[in-house]
N, C-alpha and C positions, 0 to 999 in steps of 0.2 A: 071818482073810482076808477071807471072804465076808460076813459080815456089817458089816465095816469097806469094803470095796467098795460094795456095795448102797447104806449108810448117804450114801457120798460122792456115788453117783449120784444119789440121789433128791436131795440138795441142790443138786448142779450144776442140776436139773432145775427144782426151786423156784425158784431162784434167775431162771432165765431167765422161770418165770410172774410170780412178782414184777415184774418189770422191762418185761412186754407186760400190765399188768393194766390200764392205764387203754385202750391202744389194744383190748385183748379184751372190756371192757366196752363202749367203744364201738360194737364188732362184735356187741353183744349175747351173751359169753360171757363165764364165770367162770369159772377154773378151780379158784377156792381153797372149798370148802365152808363154808357158812355166812355169806355175804354175796355179793349182791348190786348193792347201791349205793355210790354213793363214799363217803358218810359209812362204813358199815359194814366196809367194804375200806379207808380208812383207818386203822380203829380196831381192825382185824384183823391189819392188817400187823405189829406187832413180834411178836405169835406166830410169825406165819409166819416173817419172819427170825430169831428165836430156834432154829426148829427145822432151820431149813438153816445157822444155826452151828453147832448140834451137829453135822451130818453132817459139816461140814468140820473140825472137830475130829478126826473119824477119816480125814481125808485124809492129815494129817501123818504118822498114825502105818500109816495104809497102802504112804504111800510111803516110809515110813525101810523097810521090812520088804521092799520091792523088792529086786532085784537088777541091776544094772545101773545106770549114771549115768543114759544117755538116760530109761529108762524112770521113773526118779527125777525127774526134770529134767520130765518132760512130765506127770506127773500131780502133781506140786506147785504148778506154773506156773497152772494152771486153777483151783486153790483159791486161791491168792494173788489174782487176778481177781476172784475169787469173795466175797472176804473184803472187799475193797475197795468190790465194788458194795452189798455187805450195810451197809458202813459209809455209803453215800451213800444210801440207800434207806431208813435210820432215820427220818432226822429231816426229809423234806424234802414240801414241799408239795405238793397233788395239781397243782398246775398245774407243777412242775419235773417232778412225776413223768411225768404227761402228755409234759412234751418231750425224755424219756428221758434216763435216767441211765446213763453210761456213765464208761468208764474211757479215758483218752487213751492214744493209742498208744507218747510218753514216758515214761505211767507204768509200761505194761506193759513197753518197755524195759530201766526200773529195776527190775522183779519178774523178768524173766526174769536179772540177773545175781545176782538172792539166791536164784534157783529153781537156778543154776550151783556156786553155791554148798551149796547144800542138797544137792545131788545130787553133791558133791566126800564 
């Protein structure tokens, strides 16, 4: 469980970092090693997205092992949102990345319904 929860947590943090790359770069920061320019970050994005996906794969296994519907729901929902965010980040242009990749509230509500089914 500790290995899975650590991988899941790292994955969620990596997704947040990936979403914020353009803003961070504009402010002189970069939290992804090996890339310092827009071009390098765009090239390396796929590698970091893949690493985040691997952590999210652990999320479902972790959530399934939890006792309690609320715990499973609260654990799997961020993973669902994270997967959708990664899907959107995957092929986005730098300009769209700068505009902020987001999952709409309506989509989150749909994920909530799926998370309830998962939790049951």
